[in-house]
LUMVOBA-373929 format. One record per residue (C-alpha): residue number from 1; residue in one letter; x, y, z. Coordinates in pm, whole numbers, plus 50000, padded with zeros to 5 digits. Example, Ala and Ser with C-alpha at 12.3 -4.5 7.8 and 13.67 -1.06 7.14 Angstrom:
BEGIN
- num|residu|px|py|pz
- 1|A|51230|49550|50780 $
- 2|S|51367|49894|50714 $
//
This chain:
BEGIN
- num|residu|px|py|pz
- 1|M|49509|50690|51962 $
- 2|E|49177|50519|52017 $
- 3|N|49143|50152|52107 $
- 4|P|49115|49967|51776 $
- 5|P|48784|49786|51723 $
- 6|R|48782|49446|51561 $
- 7|P|48658|49469|51202 $
- 8|T|48311|49317|51180 $
- 9|T|48203|49384|50821 $
- 10|P|48361|49165|50552 $
- 11|Q|48561|49378|50309 $
- 12|P|48616|49320|49936 $
- 13|L|48918|49089|49883 $
- 14|H|48934|48998|50254 $
- 15|G|48930|48623|50196 $
- 16|M|49190|48649|49919 $
- 17|F|49445|48833|50129 $
- 18|T|49386|48609|50425 $
- 19|A|49474|48307|50211 $
- 20|V|49789|48426|50028 $
- 21|P|50035|48528|50307 $
- 22|P|50248|48207|50327 $
- 23|R|50408|48272|49986 $
- 24|Y|50311|48634|49935 $
- 25|D|50656|48788|49976 $
- 26|F|50828|48516|49776 $
- 27|V|50592|48568|49483 $
- 28|N|50638|48947|49502 $
- 29|R|51016|48911|49476 $
- 30|I|50979|48690|49168 $
- 31|I|50721|48888|48973 $
- 32|T|50890|49227|49037 $
- 33|L|51240|49087|48984 $
- 34|G|51320|49206|49336 $
- 35|L|51252|49571|49252 $
- 36|D|50959|49603|49493 $
- 37|K|51207|49629|49783 $
- 38|R|51373|49934|49625 $
- 39|W|51037|50094|49549 $
- 40|R|50921|50056|49908 $
- 41|S|51250|50201|50031 $
- 42|L|51195|50507|49812 $
- 43|A|50839|50537|49944 $
- 44|A|50963|50514|50304 $
- 45|R|51210|50797|50246 $
- 46|T|50932|51003|50090 $
- 47|C|50712|50942|50395 $
- 48|L|50988|51073|50620 $
- 49|E|51084|51385|50423 $
- 50|D|50919|51626|50666 $
- 51|N|51038|51440|50978 $
- 52|P|50688|51329|51081 $
- 53|E|50613|51239|51441 $
- 54|T|50333|50996|51352 $
- 55|V|50318|50768|51045 $
- 56|L|50057|50515|50937 $
- 57|D|50129|50235|50689 $
- 58|L|49779|50168|50556 $
- 59|G|49714|49818|50425 $
- 60|C|50058|49726|50553 $
- 61|G|50031|49360|50457 $
- 62|T|50344|49174|50562 $
- 63|G|50503|49495|50685 $
- 64|D|50773|49579|50430 $
- 65|L|50697|49953|50418 $
- 66|T|50638|49970|50793 $
- 67|V|50975|49814|50869 $
- 68|N|51149|50033|50611 $
- 69|I|51006|50343|50775 $
- 70|A|51100|50222|51123 $
- 71|C|51459|50155|51017 $
- 72|L|51496|50505|50868 $
- 73|A|51289|50716|51108 $
- 74|R|51415|50934|51389 $
- 75|K|51396|50798|51741 $
- 76|N|51054|50837|51904 $
- 77|T|50868|50848|51571 $
- 78|E|50537|50670|51626 $
- 79|I|50486|50417|51346 $
- 80|T|50169|50211|51299 $
- 81|G|50092|49938|51048 $
- 82|L|49727|49850|50983 $
- 83|D|49582|49567|50778 $
- 84|F|49265|49358|50779 $
- 85|S|49452|49027|50732 $
- 86|Q|49567|48882|51062 $
- 87|P|49794|48622|50893 $
- 88|M|49977|48905|50715 $
- 89|L|50013|49102|51037 $
- 90|E|50172|48801|51205 $
- 91|I|50437|48792|50933 $
- 92|A|50483|49170|50968 $
- 93|E|50552|49132|51340 $
- 94|Q|50813|48867|51268 $
- 95|K|50984|49097|51017 $
- 96|A|50988|49386|51264 $
- 97|A|51142|49164|51529 $
- 98|K|51407|49035|51285 $
- 99|A|51494|49392|51181 $
- 100|G|51526|49499|51544 $
- 101|V|51242|49753|51526 $
- 102|F|50964|49555|51694 $
- 103|K|50946|49802|51984 $
- 104|S|50928|50095|51741 $
- 105|V|50612|49989|51560 $
- 106|R|50258|49889|51641 $
- 107|F|50053|49657|51420 $
- 108|I|49675|49676|51430 $
- 109|Q|49407|49468|51261 $
- 110|G|49146|49698|51109 $
- 111|N|49001|49819|50783 $
- 112|A|49062|50126|50571 $
- 113|T|48703|50247|50584 $
- 114|A|48681|50267|50964 $
- 115|L|49026|50363|51089 $
- 116|P|49058|50332|51470 $
- 117|F|49231|50669|51515 $
- 118|S|49118|51013|51618 $
- 119|D|49084|51300|51371 $
- 120|A|49406|51465|51252 $
- 121|Y|49624|51205|51426 $
- 122|F|49893|51135|51163 $
- 123|D|50152|51352|50994 $
- 124|C|50184|51100|50713 $
- 125|V|49991|50805|50571 $
- 126|G|50182|50571|50342 $
- 127|I|50045|50284|50135 $
- 128|S|50242|50037|49924 $
- 129|F|50067|49831|49656 $
- 130|A|49736|49831|49843 $
- 131|F|49594|50154|49698 $
- 132|R|49486|49962|49388 $
- 133|N|49289|49719|49602 $
- 134|L|49113|50004|49780 $
- 135|T|49014|50188|49463 $
- 136|Y|48991|49953|49162 $
- 137|K|48627|49842|49128 $
- 138|N|48593|49886|49504 $
- 139|P|48256|50026|49616 $
- 140|L|48421|50150|49935 $
- 141|A|48681|50368|49759 $
- 142|Q|48526|50697|49867 $
- 143|A|48500|50580|50226 $
- 144|H|48873|50500|50216 $
- 145|F|48957|50850|50091 $
- 146|A|48735|51005|50358 $
- 147|E|48913|50812|50633 $
- 148|V|49261|50902|50512 $
- 149|T|49174|51271|50500 $
- 150|R|49010|51245|50842 $
- 151|V|49311|51095|51022 $
- 152|L|49569|51317|50850 $
- 153|K|49668|51645|51009 $
- 154|P|49622|51960|50798 $
- 155|G|49922|51969|50567 $
- 156|G|49986|51598|50622 $
- 157|R|50106|51390|50329 $
- 158|Y|49962|51081|50165 $
- 159|V|50233|50871|49996 $
- 160|I|50125|50602|49751 $
- 161|V|50356|50357|49575 $
- 162|E|50155|50158|49327 $
- 163|S|50154|49995|48985 $
- 164|S|50065|50234|48706 $
- 165|Q|50007|50267|48333 $
- 166|P|50319|50360|48132 $
- 167|E|50257|50667|47917 $
- 168|N|50442|50522|47616 $
- 169|P|50194|50291|47435 $
- 170|V|50465|50043|47332 $
- 171|I|50600|50011|47685 $
- 172|R|50244|49987|47817 $
- 173|A|50164|49703|47578 $
- 174|L|50485|49516|47671 $
- 175|F|50419|49568|48042 $
- 176|N|50064|49437|48017 $
- 177|L|50187|49138|47818 $
- 178|Y|50446|49067|48089 $
- 179|V|50174|49078|48355 $
- 180|R|49949|48838|48165 $
- 181|V|50205|48583|48044 $
- 182|F|50448|48587|48339 $
- 183|V|50311|48754|48653 $
- 184|A|49973|48581|48662 $
- 185|P|50094|48227|48570 $
- 186|V|50394|48241|48805 $
- 187|G|50183|48380|49088 $
- 188|I|49925|48105|49044 $
- 189|L|50192|47834|49018 $
- 190|V|50389|47939|49326 $
- 191|S|50103|48050|49551 $
- 192|R|49847|47796|49429 $
- 193|N|49587|48068|49455 $
- 194|R|49433|48118|49114 $
- 195|G|49179|48381|49219 $
- 196|A|49433|48610|49383 $
- 197|Y|49670|48632|49089 $
- 198|R|49400|48646|48823 $
- 199|Y|49267|48947|49013 $
- 200|L|49620|49090|49036 $
- 201|A|49671|49066|48660 $
- 202|E|49334|49224|48583 $
- 203|S|49369|49506|48834 $
- 204|I|49723|49595|48718 $
- 205|T|49650|49596|48344 $
- 206|R|49326|49791|48385 $
- 207|F|49430|50022|48666 $
- 208|Y|49406|50398|48637 $
- 209|T|49661|50622|48469 $
- 210|P|49865|50860|48688 $
- 211|W|49644|51146|48571 $
- 212|E|49328|50961|48672 $
- 213|V|49478|50892|49016 $
- 214|R|49568|51261|49043 $
- 215|D|49209|51358|48963 $
- 216|M|49076|51108|49219 $
- 217|L|49299|51253|49489 $
- 218|K|49205|51611|49405 $
- 219|A|48835|51521|49404 $
- 220|A|48884|51370|49751 $
- 221|G|49018|51703|49877 $
- 222|F|49394|51659|49845 $
- 223|R|49620|51929|49702 $
- 224|D|49969|51959|49551 $
- 225|V|49944|51612|49397 $
- 226|S|50267|51493|49235 $
- 227|Y|50380|51175|49063 $
- 228|R|50720|51013|49018 $
- 229|P|50730|50733|48758 $
- 230|L|50943|50425|48824 $
- 231|L|51046|50150|48580 $
- 232|F|50933|50348|48272 $
- 233|G|50601|50422|48443 $
- 234|A|50502|50064|48525 $
- 235|T|50510|50175|48889 $
- 236|G|50515|50514|49050 $
- 237|I|50499|50718|49368 $
- 238|H|50213|50962|49417 $
- 239|V|50233|51228|49690 $
- 240|A|49935|51439|49796 $
- 241|F|49875|51678|50084 $
- 242|K|49567|51737|50295 $
//
């Protein structure tokens, strides 16, 4: 592993995700009705299916997926969490210590378009609810894909758990209504960050379909792309291989 450089170029959404950490987890539990914990647990198990020796949690935020992986992984599995928000990483370190896995993980401040790792370093890259931020109206989306493929070993897996668009039009309409009339107002009320949760509502309701995500991953050079819908397709797990 190379020494991680400090990120010097401001990234889209950087200020937003530096401001929201104090109530970030609390709001997530409310707006997902607590289901986000189960979804991350499923993603962690998916990351570990091939008994990887090295795992990266990209855009790890407050460390939920990282800690899940560390609690389930075999001894001596090298687990790294990377995020550009230092306040979120501080919370992630506290969670790892509380879960008793602090010595099993390493948290690094960095950005997804300039990963501080050598080529073909990781067996698996996981990302939980940050893929949308890296791809939706993000001019750096292709740079993110290029970096993930660069740091993955040949045959390595990319595991994405993210909000999605339900295939059934009625369920999709109800889901989008829920996001607009409950998720956004509650997020704004509890976090007191209007910009962050207005962005959240827009990016969720207008995010790509599973088939569009599949095409994006294939265009980026991934193969054997699969998708597992969760909660009637409002969320899902994508798996792709380098």
